[in-house]
BAGUKE-636266 format. One record per residue: x, y, z of N, C-alpha, C in turn. Coordinates in steps of 0.05 Angstrom, whole numbers. Example, Ala and Ser with C-alpha at 12.3 -4.5 7.8 and 13.67 -1.06 7.14 Angstrom:
BEGIN
     n_c1     n_c2     n_c3    ca_c1    ca_c2    ca_c3     c_c1     c_c2     c_c3
      264     -114      156      246      -90      156      264      -66      156
      257      -45      142      273      -21      143      258        1      157
END
This chain:
BEGIN
     n_c1     n_c2     n_c3    ca_c1    ca_c2    ca_c3     c_c1     c_c2     c_c3
    -1171      -89      550    -1186      -77      527    -1202      -53      537
    -1199      -31      523    -1215       -8      531    -1243      -11      520
    -1263       -1      534    -1290       -5      525    -1306       20      530
    -1319       30      510    -1336       53      513    -1365       44      508
    -1381       46      528    -1409       37      526    -1427       61      530
    -1446       63      512    -1464       86      514    -1491       80      502
    -1510       96      508    -1537       93      497    -1541      113      475
    -1556      105      455    -1565      123      434    -1592      133      442
    -1597      158      437    -1622      171      445    -1638      181      422
    -1664      182      427    -1682      195      408    -1684      224      415
    -1676      241      397    -1674      270      403    -1699      284      393
    -1711      299      410    -1734      316      402    -1723      344      398
    -1723      354      374    -1710      380      369    -1724      394      346
    -1720      420      346    -1730      436      323    -1709      438      302
    -1716      446      279    -1697      447      256    -1674      465      263
    -1649      455      258    -1624      469      261    -1614      470      289
    -1632      470      310    -1623      475      337    -1620      449      352
    -1596      442      363    -1593      417      377    -1611      417      402
    -1621      393      409    -1639      390      432    -1627      372      453
    -1644      359      469    -1635      342      491    -1647      315      487
    -1631      294      492    -1641      267      489    -1662      261      510
    -1682      246      501    -1705      241      519    -1711      212      524
    -1704      194      505    -1712      166      509    -1691      147      498
    -1684      127      513    -1664      108      504    -1675       92      480
    -1658       87      460    -1667       73      437    -1653       47      432
    -1626       47      433    -1611       22      431    -1583       27      441
    -1569        6      448    -1543        9      459    -1521        0      440
    -1499       15      440    -1475        8      425    -1452        7      444
    -1432       -7      437    -1407       -6      452    -1384       -5      432
    -1363       10      439    -1339       13      423    -1316       -1      437
    -1303      -20      423    -1281      -35      435    -1255      -29      421
    -1236      -18      436    -1209      -13      424    -1197      -40      416
    -1187      -41      391    -1174      -65      381    -1144      -64      381
    -1133      -42      370    -1104      -38      369    -1098      -10      361
    -1073       -2      367    -1062       23      357    -1034       18      345
    -1030       27      321    -1004       24      308     -990       51      306
     -965       51      314     -949       76      314     -931       77      289
     -938       95      271     -923       96      246     -896      108      249
     -889      119      272     -863      131      276     -843      110      287
     -852       85      289     -834       64      298     -812       59      278
     -792       44      285     -768       41      269     -774       27      242
     -797       13      240     -803        0      215     -810       19      192
     -814       45      200     -822       65      180     -799       85      175
     -798       96      152     -778      116      146     -784      143      159
     -765      160      160     -769      187      171     -791      201      155
     -808      216      169     -829      231      156     -855      217      152
     -856      190      158     -881      176      155     -901      184      176
     -926      189      167     -946      198      185     -971      181      182
     -993      190      193    -1019      175      190    -1040      196      184
    -1050      196      159    -1069      216      151    -1095      206      141
    -1094      188      121    -1119      179      109    -1119      148      108
    -1139      135      120    -1140      105      119    -1161       97       98
    -1156       73       86    -1176       61       69    -1175       31       74
    -1199       19       73    -1202      -10       80    -1204      -26       54
    -1189      -48       53    -1192      -68       31    -1204      -93       42
    -1229      -99       34    -1242     -122       44    -1232     -148       32
    -1219     -147        9    -1209     -172       -2    -1187     -184       14
    -1171     -167       27    -1148     -176       42    -1151     -170       72
    -1173     -157       80    -1177     -149      107    -1153     -133      117
    -1146     -112      102    -1123      -95      109    -1132      -66      108
    -1117      -50      124    -1121      -21      124    -1096       -8      111
    -1101        9       92    -1080       23       78    -1080       52       87
    -1058       60       99    -1057       87      112    -1036      104       97
    -1046      126       85    -1029      145       71    -1017      164       91
     -991      169       88     -978      186      108     -953      200       98
     -955      215       77     -934      233       66     -912      217       52
     -897      201       68     -874      187       56     -881      161       43
     -906      152       47     -914      127       35     -940      118       46
     -946       92       40     -971       80       50     -964       56       66
     -973       55       91     -969       31      108     -993       13      105
     -989      -12       99    -1010      -32       97    -1010      -48      123
    -1032      -46      138    -1035      -58      164    -1055      -82      164
    -1049     -102      179    -1067     -125      182    -1090     -114      200
    -1114     -114      189    -1137     -103      204    -1145     -119      228
    -1136     -144      230    -1142     -161      253    -1124     -154      277
    -1098     -149      271    -1079     -146      293    -1066     -118      294
    -1067     -103      272    -1053      -78      271    -1024      -80      264
    -1015     -104      258     -987     -108      251     -981      -96      223
     -957      -85      220     -949      -75      194     -943      -98      175
     -957      -99      152     -951     -119      132     -929     -109      113
     -932      -84      105     -912      -73       87     -914      -43       86
     -891      -30       84     -891       -1       79     -885        2       49
     -903       16       35     -899       22        7     -887       50        4
     -862       51       -5     -848       76       -8     -857       90      -33
     -868      114      -31     -878      128      -54     -863      153      -60
     -840      157      -46     -825      182      -49     -815      188      -77
     -813      167      -93     -804      171     -121     -824      188     -136
     -849      187     -128     -870      203     -141     -875      230     -128
     -867      233     -103     -872      257      -88     -884      250      -61
     -902      266      -50     -915      261      -25     -943      250      -30
     -950      229      -14     -977      217      -18     -996      231        1
    -1018      240      -10    -1038      255        5    -1063      239       12
    -1069      219       -3    -1094      204        1    -1093      177      -12
    -1110      159       -3    -1113      133      -15    -1142      125      -16
    -1151      112      -37    -1178      102      -40    -1176       74      -52
    -1195       56      -44    -1194       29      -53    -1221       20      -64
    -1221        6      -86    -1245       -6      -97    -1238      -31     -113
    -1251      -53     -106    -1248      -78     -122    -1219      -88     -123
    -1204      -86     -101    -1177      -96     -101    -1157      -78     -113
    -1164      -53     -119    -1146      -34     -131    -1144      -10     -113
    -1119       -3     -106    -1114       21      -89    -1103       43     -106
    -1115       67     -103    -1106       91     -117    -1094      110      -98
    -1069      120     -104    -1055      139      -87    -1055      166     -101
    -1061      187      -86    -1059      214      -96    -1032      225      -89
    -1016      231     -109     -988      238     -105     -983      267     -113
     -974      282      -94     -966      310      -98     -938      312     -109
     -933      328     -129     -907      330     -142     -887      343     -122
     -861      336     -126     -840      349     -109     -841      379     -112
     -847      388     -136     -853      417     -140     -883      419     -139
     -892      430     -117     -920      427     -110     -939      439     -131
     -931      458     -145     -948      471     -165     -948      457     -192
     -931      436     -195     -931      420     -219     -954      400     -218
     -962      389     -241     -982      368     -241     -974      344     -224
     -994      333     -210     -990      310     -194     -995      285     -210
     -997      262     -196    -1002      237     -209    -1019      219     -191
    -1036      202     -202    -1049      180     -187    -1035      154     -195
    -1027      139     -174    -1013      114     -178    -1031       91     -168
    -1031       69     -183    -1049       46     -176    -1033       22     -167
    -1042       10     -145    -1030      -14     -134    -1051      -36     -131
    -1042      -61     -135    -1059      -84     -131    -1058      -90     -101
    -1082      -93      -88    -1082      -96      -59    -1074     -124      -50
    -1073     -144      -68    -1065     -170      -60    -1035     -173      -62
    -1023     -163      -83     -994     -165      -87     -979     -142      -74
     -994     -120      -70     -983      -95      -60     -961      -84      -78
     -963      -92     -103     -945      -82     -124     -960      -64     -143
     -945      -49     -159     -958      -32     -179     -977      -49     -196
    -1001      -39     -201    -1021      -54     -216    -1011      -58     -245
    -1016      -81     -257    -1009      -86     -285    -1023      -66     -303
    -1011      -60     -326    -1023      -42     -345    -1016      -13     -337
    -1034        5     -343    -1029       33     -336    -1030       36     -306
    -1008       44     -294    -1008       46     -265    -1002       74     -255
    -1000       94     -273     -995      121     -264    -1010      140     -284
    -1027      158     -274    -1042      176     -291    -1037      204     -281
    -1027      222     -299    -1023      250     -292    -1049      264     -286
    -1049      281     -265    -1073      296     -257    -1065      325     -252
    -1082      340     -239    -1076      368     -235    -1057      372     -212
    -1051      398     -206    -1032      404     -185    -1043      399     -157
    -1027      387     -140    -1034      381     -113    -1059      365     -110
    -1059      340     -120    -1083      323     -116    -1084      316      -86
    -1105      327      -73    -1106      325      -44    -1124      303      -34
    -1143      294      -51    -1161      273      -42    -1172      260      -67
    -1180      235      -65    -1192      221      -88    -1212      200      -78
    -1232      194      -96    -1252      175      -88    -1264      162     -114
    -1271      137     -111    -1284      122     -133    -1314      128     -133
    -1327      127     -156    -1356      127     -157    -1365      100     -145
    -1390       98     -136    -1399       73     -124    -1395       48     -141
    -1398       50     -167    -1394       27     -184    -1365       22     -192
    -1347       40     -184    -1319       37     -189    -1310       44     -218
    -1328       54     -234    -1322       59     -262    -1306       85     -266
    -1309      103     -247    -1294      129     -249    -1280      134     -223
    -1258      148     -225    -1243      158     -202    -1241      188     -204
    -1249      202     -182    -1249      231     -181    -1227      240     -163
    -1212      260     -173    -1189      270     -159    -1192      300     -154
    -1190      308     -128    -1192      337     -121    -1164      349     -123
    -1160      366     -143    -1135      380     -147    -1136      407     -134
    -1125      408     -109    -1128      433      -93    -1113      456     -105
    -1089      451     -115    -1073      471     -130    -1068      496     -114
    -1058      493      -89    -1051      516      -74    -1022      524      -80
    -1014      549      -74     -986      555      -77     -970      538      -58
     -945      533      -65     -928      517      -47     -924      531      -21
     -923      515        1     -918      527       27     -892      541       29
     -873      535       10     -847      547       11     -840      560      -16
     -860      565      -32     -855      578      -57     -858      559      -80
     -846      565     -103     -850      549     -127     -837      521     -124
     -815      520     -109     -802      494     -105     -798      490      -75
     -805      467      -65     -803      462      -36     -775      466      -27
     -771      482       -6     -745      487        5     -732      513       -5
     -745      526      -24     -734      552      -33     -748      575      -19
     -738      599      -23     -749      622       -9     -767      639      -27
     -775      628      -50     -793      642      -67     -819      647      -53
     -830      672      -52     -854      677      -36     -879      664      -48
     -898      659      -31     -924      649      -40     -938      671      -57
     -949      663      -79     -963      683      -96     -990      671     -104
    -1011      684      -95    -1038      676     -103    -1046      691     -129
    -1060      677     -147    -1070      689     -171    -1052      687     -195
    -1027      682     -191    -1009      679     -214    -1007      650     -222
    -1013      644     -247    -1014      615     -255     -988      600     -252
     -965      614     -253     -940      599     -250     -937      588     -222
     -945      604     -202     -942      595     -174     -968      586     -161
     -990      592     -174    -1016      585     -163    -1034      575     -185
    -1031      550     -194    -1048      539     -215    -1077      537     -206
    -1095      537     -225    -1124      536     -219    -1132      508     -208
    -1149      509     -188    -1160      484     -178    -1179      470     -197
    -1182      444     -195    -1198      429     -214    -1204      401     -202
    -1220      386     -216    -1224      357     -210    -1218      341     -234
    -1201      321     -231    -1195      303     -253    -1213      278     -251
    -1225      271     -274    -1243      248     -275    -1229      227     -292
    -1224      204     -280    -1209      182     -294    -1228      159     -300
    -1227      150     -325    -1242      126     -334    -1226      102     -325
    -1237       86     -307    -1222       64     -296    -1220       40     -315
    -1237       39     -335    -1235       17     -355    -1209       20     -371
    -1202       45     -378    -1178       50     -394    -1156       64     -379
    -1163       73     -355    -1144       89     -338    -1133      113     -353
    -1152      127     -365    -1146      151     -379    -1163      174     -368
    -1154      198     -372    -1170      221     -362    -1193      227     -381
    -1217      227     -370    -1241      234     -386    -1242      265     -388
    -1239      279     -366    -1241      308     -366    -1229      318     -340
    -1222      344     -341    -1212      358     -318    -1227      384     -315
    -1251      383     -306    -1268      407     -305    -1257      427     -284
    -1259      453     -292    -1252      475     -274    -1277      491     -268
    -1274      515     -258    -1296      530     -247    -1303      556     -262
    -1288      561     -284    -1293      586     -299    -1322      586     -311
    -1337      607     -305    -1363      610     -317    -1385      593     -305
    -1379      580     -283    -1399      563     -270    -1419      580     -255
    -1445      573     -256    -1466      588     -243    -1462      588     -213
    -1467      611     -200    -1463      615     -172    -1490      620     -158
    -1493      608     -134    -1517      611     -118    -1508      613      -89
    -1528      616      -71    -1522      616      -42    -1512      643      -32
    -1501      642       -8    -1492      667        6    -1464      664       17
    -1452      686       22    -1425      688       34    -1404      671       19
    -1406      672       -7    -1385      659      -24    -1361      678      -23
    -1338      668      -16    -1314      684      -13    -1300      686      -39
    -1300      710      -51    -1288      714      -77    -1267      737      -76
    -1264      749      -53    -1246      773      -51    -1220      766      -36
    -1213      740      -36    -1190      732      -20    -1164      731      -37
    -1166      734      -63    -1143      731      -80    -1138      702      -88
    -1156      684      -80    -1153      656      -86    -1173      647     -107
    -1165      627     -123    -1185      614     -140    -1198      592     -123
    -1216      577     -136    -1230      555     -122    -1211      532     -119
    -1208      522      -95    -1189      500      -89    -1204      476      -77
    -1210      456      -94    -1224      432      -84    -1210      419      -61
    -1225      412      -40    -1214      400      -16    -1222      371      -14
    -1248      364      -18    -1258      338      -13    -1281      332      -32
    -1286      307      -38    -1307      299      -57    -1324      277      -45
    -1350      279      -49    -1368      257      -42    -1387      253      -66
    -1394      228      -71    -1410      221      -94    -1438      211      -85
    -1459      218     -100    -1485      208      -94    -1486      178      -98
    -1505      165      -84    -1507      136      -85    -1511      126     -113
    -1526      140     -130    -1530      131     -157    -1508      139     -176
    -1488      153     -167    -1465      160     -183    -1469      181     -203
    -1492      196     -201    -1498      216     -221    -1485      243     -215
    -1479      248     -190    -1469      274     -182    -1446      271     -162
    -1428      290     -162    -1408      292     -141    -1410      320     -128
    -1404      321     -103    -1405      346      -88    -1377      351      -77
    -1367      375      -83    -1339      381      -78    -1338      405      -59
    -1324      402      -37    -1321      424      -18    -1299      443      -28
    -1306      469      -28    -1287      490      -34    -1283      505       -8
    -1266      495        9    -1266      503       37    -1261      533       41
    -1239      542       30    -1232      570       34    -1252      589       22
    -1267      580        2    -1287      597      -11    -1314      595        3
    -1316      578       25    -1342      575       39    -1364      566       20
    -1358      544        5    -1376      536      -16    -1373      506      -22
    -1393      495      -36    -1391      469      -48    -1397      473      -78
    -1386      455      -94    -1391      455     -123    -1405      429     -130
    -1424      430     -148    -1439      406     -157    -1428      398     -184
    -1419      373     -186    -1407      362     -211    -1426      342     -223
    -1434      347     -248    -1451      328     -263    -1433      307     -275
    -1437      281     -267    -1419      260     -276    -1428      248     -303
    -1449      259     -315    -1455      252     -343    -1441      270     -363
    -1444      296     -358    -1431      316     -375    -1403      322     -367
    -1395      314     -342    -1368      319     -332    -1362      348     -329
    -1382      363     -321    -1379      392     -318    -1391      401     -291
    -1380      422     -280    -1393      434     -256    -1418      449     -265
    -1439      445     -250    -1464      459     -257    -1471      482     -238
    -1459      482     -214    -1466      503     -195    -1445      504     -173
    -1440      528     -164    -1424      534     -140    -1442      547     -120
    -1444      535      -96    -1463      544      -76    -1449      556      -51
    -1452      581      -47    -1442      593      -22    -1459      583        2
    -1445      577       24    -1459      563       46    -1469      581       68
    -1466      607       64    -1477      625       84    -1459      627      109
    -1471      637      131    -1456      640      156    -1474      633      179
    -1461      624      200    -1474      616      225    -1473      638      245
    -1495      644      257    -1497      666      277    -1491      655      305
    -1467      662      315    -1459      652      341    -1475      666      364
    -1490      686      358    -1506      699      379    -1532      685      385
    -1540      666      368    -1565      652      372    -1562      630      393
    -1585      623      406    -1584      602      426    -1574      576      414
    -1557      562      429    -1546      536      420    -1522      539      403
    -1512      564      398    -1489      568      380    -1466      582      394
    -1464      579      420    -1443      594      435    -1415      584      427
    -1396      603      431    -1368      596      427    -1351      608      450
    -1327      597      453    -1307      610      471    -1288      624      453
    -1288      651      451    -1272      665      432    -1245      674      442
    -1238      666      466    -1214      677      479    -1196      655      490
    -1171      654      480    -1152      634      490    -1137      645      514
    -1151      649      536    -1140      661      560    -1137      641      583
    -1139      615      577    -1137      596      598    -1162      590      613
    -1183      604      607    -1209      600      619    -1229      593      598
    -1242      570      600    -1262      561      580    -1289      574      588
    -1297      593      572    -1322      608      578    -1338      612      552
    -1360      599      550    -1376      601      526    -1396      624      528
    -1396      640      507    -1414      664      506    -1428      664      479
    -1446      683      476    -1462      687      451    -1454      714      439
    -1431      715      426    -1421      741      416    -1435      749      390
    -1434      774      383    -1444      784      358    -1423      779      336
    -1420      754      330    -1401      744      310    -1414      723      294
    -1407      721      268    -1416      699      251    -1392      682      243
    -1399      657      237    -1378      638      228    -1383      629      200
    -1364      630      183    -1366      619      156    -1362      589      158
    -1380      573      146    -1379      544      150    -1353      532      140
    -1345      537      116    -1319      529      106    -1313      500      111
    -1329      481      100    -1325      453      107    -1300      440       95
    -1290      420      109    -1268      404       99    -1279      378       87
    -1282      358      103    -1292      332       93    -1322      333       88
    -1330      318       68    -1358      315       61    -1365      286       55
    -1388      278       63    -1398      251       57    -1427      252       50
    -1437      232       35    -1465      232       27    -1479      207       38
    -1505      210       42    -1522      186       47    -1551      192       38
    -1567      172       36    -1594      175       27    -1614      169       49
    -1636      185       49    -1658      179       67    -1684      187       53
    -1702      168       52    -1728      172       39    -1724      181       10
    -1704      169       -3    -1699      175      -32    -1685      201      -38
    -1677      215      -17    -1663      241      -21    -1634      239      -12
    -1617      254      -26    -1589      254      -19    -1583      277        0
    -1568      270       21    -1560      290       41    -1529      291       43
    -1519      315       49    -1491      320       50    -1483      325       79
    -1463      310       89    -1453      314      117    -1426      327      115
    -1422      350      128    -1398      365      125    -1386      373      152
    -1360      370      155    -1346      379      179    -1336      408      174
    -1347      427      190    -1343      455      185    -1318      466      199
    -1295      458      189    -1269      464      202    -1262      493      200
    -1265      505      176    -1255      532      172    -1226      532      163
    -1218      552      147    -1190      553      138    -1185      581      126
    -1159      589      126    -1151      614      114    -1131      608       92
    -1122      629       78    -1101      626       59    -1076      615       71
    -1059      602       55    -1035      590       65    -1016      610       76
    -1017      634       66     -999      656       77    -1013      672       98
    -1037      664      106    -1053      678      126    -1059      707      118
    -1058      712       92    -1063      740       83    -1091      749       84
    -1110      732       92    -1138      740       94    -1148      738      123
    -1130      737      142    -1139      735      170    -1125      756      187
    -1137      764      209    -1125      782      228    -1140      780      254
    -1130      793      275    -1144      794      301    -1167      814      299
    -1189      808      312    -1212      826      311    -1207      853      322
    -1186      855      339    -1179      882      350    -1172      902      328
    -1163      891      305    -1156      909      283    -1180      923      271
    -1204      913      277    -1229      925      268    -1244      937      292
    -1230      943      313    -1241      957      336    -1254      940      357
    -1252      913      355    -1264      896      375    -1248      897      401
    -1262      895      423    -1249      895      449    -1255      868      463
    -1243      864      486    -1247      839      501    -1277      834      505
    -1286      809      502    -1270      784      499    -1265      777      470
    -1271      795      451    -1268      788      422    -1243      799      410
    -1226      813      425    -1203      827      413    -1184      808      399
    -1180      784      410    -1160      765      399    -1173      745      379
    -1199      746      376    -1212      727      358    -1201      731      330
    -1193      709      317    -1183      710      290    -1207      711      271
    -1206      731      253    -1229      735      235    -1219      736      206
    -1238      734      188    -1232      738      159    -1233      768      154
    -1209      780      148    -1209      808      143    -1219      816      115
    -1225      796       99    -1236      802       73    -1267      801       74
    -1278      791       95    -1307      789       98    -1318      807      121
    -1300      815      139    -1309      829      163    -1306      860      160
    -1321      873      176    -1319      903      179    -1325      910      208
    -1320      934      217    -1325      941      245    -1354      935      253
    -1357      919      274    -1384      912      283    -1397      890      268
    -1383      879      248    -1395      858      231    -1372      837      226
    -1367      820      246    -1344      802      245    -1352      774      236
    -1334      763      219    -1337      736      209    -1312      720      216
    -1316      698      231    -1295      680      237    -1294      657      217
    -1272      642      217    -1270      620      198    -1279      594      212
    -1298      581      201    -1308      556      212    -1332      560      229
    -1349      539      231    -1373      540      247    -1372      524      272
    -1348      511      278    -1344      496      302    -1366      474      305
    -1373      462      283    -1396      443      282    -1394      425      258
    -1413      406      256    -1417      393      231    -1446      399      222
    -1450      398      196    -1477      405      185    -1486      383      167
    -1512      382      163    -1525      365      143    -1541      384      125
    -1537      381       99    -1551      397       79    -1563      379       58
    -1584      389       44    -1594      374       22    -1576      379       -2
    -1582      366      -24    -1564      368      -47    -1564      395      -61
    -1582      413      -52    -1583      440      -63    -1568      459      -44
    -1557      449      -23    -1542      465       -4    -1558      477       18
    -1584      471       20    -1600      481       42    -1594      468       68
    -1591      483       89    -1584      473      115    -1607      457      127
    -1602      433      135    -1622      415      147    -1617      412      177
    -1592      410      184    -1584      407      213    -1556      418      217
    -1552      430      240    -1525      438      249    -1522      431      278
    -1499      421      285    -1494      412      313    -1490      434      333
    -1492      459      324    -1491      482      342    -1465      483      358
    -1466      484      384    -1443      486      401    -1437      460      415
    -1449      438      406    -1446      412      420    -1417      403      420
    -1403      405      398    -1376      393      397    -1357      406      417
    -1356      433      417    -1339      447      435    -1347      441      464
    -1373      443      470    -1382      440      498    -1378      411      508
    -1382      391      491    -1378      364      500    -1348      359      505
    -1331      370      488    -1302      367      493    -1295      380      520
    -1307      404      525    -1301      417      551    -1311      400      574
    -1334      388      572    -1344      371      594    -1325      348      599
    -1312      338      579    -1295      315      582    -1266      323      590
    -1261      349      592    -1235      358      599    -1214      357      577
    -1223      356      552    -1204      354      530    -1206      378      511
    -1221      398      519    -1222      422      502    -1196      437      504
    -1185      444      481    -1159      459      479    -1165      488      478
    -1163      502      501    -1169      530      502    -1150      547      485
    -1126      536      480    -1108      551      464    -1117      555      435
    -1138      540      427    -1149      542      400    -1174      558      400
    -1182      569      423    -1208      583      424    -1210      606      405
    -1188      621      402    -1189      645      385    -1190      637      355
    -1184      613      349    -1183      604      321    -1209      591      312
    -1211      564      316    -1234      549      305    -1244      528      325
    -1238      532      351    -1248      513      370    -1236      485      366
    -1253      465      367    -1243      437      365    -1237      430      336
    -1243      447      317    -1237      442      289    -1247      415      278
    -1273      413      274    -1283      388      262    -1271      384      234
    -1259      362      229    -1245      357      204    -1254      333      189
    -1255      310      202    -1261      285      187    -1290      277      191
    -1301      262      171    -1327      251      172    -1327      222      162
    -1339      204      177    -1343      177      167    -1372      169      174
    -1385      156      156    -1413      147      160    -1415      117      161
    -1433      107      177    -1437       78      179    -1466       72      186
    -1477       52      172    -1504       44      178    -1503       18      195
    -1516       20      218    -1517       -2      237    -1546       -8      245
    -1555      -32      239    -1582      -40      247    -1603      -20      237
    -1599      -11      212    -1619        6      200    -1617       35      208
    -1598       43      225    -1594       70      232    -1567       80      222
    -1566      105      214    -1542      117      203    -1528      135      224
    -1502      130      227    -1486      145      246    -1464      161      232
    -1459      185      242    -1437      201      233    -1416      202      254
    -1391      197      246    -1368      200      263    -1353      225      255
    -1350      244      274    -1338      270      267    -1311      272      282
    -1289      272      267    -1263      274      279    -1256      303      286
    -1246      307      311    -1240      333      321    -1209      336      321
    -1200      355      305    -1171      357      301    -1156      370      324
    -1170      388      339    -1156      404      359    -1168      400      387
    -1162      377      398    -1170      371      426    -1145      360      440
    -1145      360      466    -1122      351      482    -1116      322      480
    -1137      306      473    -1134      278      466    -1151      273      441
    -1143      253      426    -1158      247      401    -1187      242      408
    -1205      255      394    -1234      253      400    -1250      250      374
    -1270      233      374    -1288      229      352    -1317      231      364
    -1332      250      355    -1360      253      364    -1378      234      347
    -1397      222      360    -1416      204      347    -1444      215      347
    -1457      217      324    -1484      227      321    -1501      207      307
    -1526      205      315    -1546      190      300    -1559      209      280
    -1555      204      254    -1565      222      233    -1586      209      216
    -1599      188      227    -1618      172      211    -1639      190      199
    -1651      207      215    -1670      227      206    -1655      253      206
    -1647      264      183    -1629      286      182    -1636      310      199
    -1661      319      198    -1670      342      213    -1671      337      243
    -1672      311      251    -1673      304      279    -1647      290      288
    -1626      297      275    -1600      285      283    -1593      293      312
    -1579      275      326    -1573      281      353    -1547      268      362
    -1535      281      382    -1509      273      394    -1513      246      409
    -1493      229      406    -1493      203      420    -1472      203      442
    -1446      206      434    -1425      206      453    -1399      214      439
    -1377      214      455    -1351      221      445    -1332      198      451
    -1318      189      430    -1297      168      434    -1270      183      438
    -1257      178      460    -1232      191      466    -1211      170      470
    -1188      173      456    -1167      153      456    -1142      165      469
    -1133      154      491    -1108      163      504    -1085      156      486
    -1066      175      483    -1042      170      468    -1044      178      439
    -1068      183      429    -1073      192      401    -1078      222      402
    -1072      235      379    -1076      263      377    -1081      272      348
    -1102      288      345    -1108      300      319    -1118      281      297
    -1142      270      300    -1153      254      278    -1154      270      252
    -1143      258      231    -1143      271      205    -1163      258      186
    -1162      232      185    -1181      217      168    -1191      193      182
    -1215      183      173    -1227      160      185    -1241      144      163
    -1244      118      169    -1261      102      152    -1277       83      170
    -1303       80      165    -1320       62      179    -1330       41      160
    -1330       16      169    -1337       -6      150    -1349      -30      165
    -1362      -47      150    -1373      -72      160    -1357      -95      146
    -1348     -113      162    -1333     -136      151    -1343     -162      164
    -1355     -179      147    -1365     -205      156    -1381     -204      182
    -1400     -185      182    -1419     -183      203    -1411     -165      226
    -1386     -156      227    -1377     -138      248    -1372     -110      237
    -1374      -90      255    -1371      -62      247    -1346      -50      259
    -1333      -33      244    -1307      -22      253    -1305        8      246
    -1288       22      262    -1280       49      256    -1250       51      259
    -1237       60      237    -1208       64      237    -1203       94      236
    -1185      103      254    -1179      131      257    -1149      136      253
    -1142      153      234    -1115      161      228    -1109      187      242
    -1089      188      260    -1083      211      276    -1057      223      267
    -1059      247      257    -1036      260      243    -1013      267      263
    -1020      281      284     -999      291      302     -985      269      317
    -1000      249      328     -988      227      342     -977      206      324
     -983      208      298     -973      189      278     -982      160      285
    -1007      158      292    -1018      132      300    -1044      126      284
    -1050      101      281    -1075       92      270    -1088       73      291
    -1113       78      297    -1127       62      318    -1152       51      306
    -1158       26      313    -1182       12      304    -1200        6      328
    -1226       12      324    -1247        4      343    -1266      -16      330
    -1275      -35      346    -1297      -52      337    -1323      -42      350
    -1344      -41      335    -1370      -31      344    -1389      -54      348
    -1400      -56      372    -1421      -76      377    -1448      -62      381
    -1469      -75      373    -1495      -63      376    -1514      -82      390
    -1534      -71      403    -1555      -87      416    -1571     -101      394
    -1578     -125      398    -1595     -139      378    -1624     -140      388
    -1630     -123      407    -1657     -122      418    -1670      -95      410
    -1696      -95      409    -1709      -70      402    -1717      -68      373
    -1731      -48      366    -1742      -44      340    -1723      -26      323
    -1716      -35      300    -1699      -19      282    -1712      -18      255
    -1709        6      242    -1721        9      216    -1701        4      194
    -1710       -3      170    -1693       -6      147    -1668      -22      153
    -1672      -47      163    -1649      -62      173    -1633      -73      150
    -1619      -55      137    -1601      -62      115    -1572      -58      124
    -1559      -79      132    -1533      -77      144    -1510      -80      123
    -1517      -80       98    -1495      -82       78    -1488     -110       72
    -1507     -128       71    -1501     -156       65    -1489     -160       37
    -1494     -140       19    -1481     -141       -7    -1451     -140       -4
    -1441     -126       16    -1412     -125       20    -1401     -152       29
    -1416     -166       46    -1407     -192       54    -1407     -211       30
    -1426     -208       12    -1427     -224      -11    -1402     -219      -29
    -1394     -194      -30    -1369     -188      -45    -1345     -202      -33
    -1344     -205       -7    -1322     -218        6    -1319     -247       -4
    -1342     -260      -10    -1342     -288      -17    -1336     -293      -47
    -1338     -271      -62    -1335     -275      -92    -1305     -279      -99
END
């Protein structure tokens, strides 16, 4: 059994700037439980591992992976059943609440409306009653509200990677409704399994800075997180460098917030901008657009905070990116990939912040991990220098877990030489600090994660897209020392017994 043991530290830091750990606080250990390879003969061609969801009623992990959903025994990692979803299209995501699994299905013609399909987690069959609900184009992610009464679906609605129909040579076209439908969020009433509303972004109030509107793209929802009280949802608009706030009473978007830019020339924000085989971190006169992918929410002192992995992204046809040399940049910045719709000579903007951030619900920056992710990967020998010109380690996934009264963020790094998940203590948002990195041999490119407590034990499941593997870790904690707000989720254990 592999075992990762490390100490959590109390970090003394100023706002936004990562600091150095100074005092041991409590110990955790991570124990590898199993790894399942979805490319084994039990799976059809094309099956991958992208998004995991945990069902506590059956103690199973449901892993969405393009050609279907693999249901795994969470105790052993054995495949219980492969659910073939190809009749509906490609499955992009899965979410589970109260014994019901919802699949986000992309149409075979990517720009056509998708569908959400419902399965019973005990029978693993289509749920009785209404089991398929039409939604917007390219439903890329979905999540239940905390009470399970509503299901929110992020309809990304990008042009097809191969044109109007997969496999054809029709060119990608942004802005034309036939080939590039408008992004939206579908809200489903789970009592009736009918669509309540599909709000879009036309006429929504805009705030913040560095909102990208000159790319030829409309707003394309990437990921959704809901406040604890279920009153609001926060939607990442990755390519637009923004989040949108969705009122779940009126079912309308109330605000789009540009997230600004990160100054890589400031202390603690260094990057390696050159994929030359040498890892060298510098402080260049370059800014990074945050452009978050995954988002999660948590509460502290009665306030809602947003945790975002600042991956960065460009148009699917790369029509908004170029090498910085095209704007007169010279070594070591000549090969740096920049947004050519935001940059000008001497004023360069890269895609992504190479970090994760915590913001308040108004979009104000509370904490950013600076250059910790890239530098820690380099220290461990897993930094992929070939990605230096792009987005570094590309933080993509986020999972949150409360252990012994403290809240931890797990940040999946998509572009490292081995699968890596950074662990941060975010209990006090402005004093968040790095804990350690979990590295798994044989896995590559974490895409999605879920962290959960089951009958007194804590777990982290990691879906790795490139290696087509799902890995489970059990988390142990020290039972010594002082912990605040010791709410370990006993209500979840109570649900197990009902």
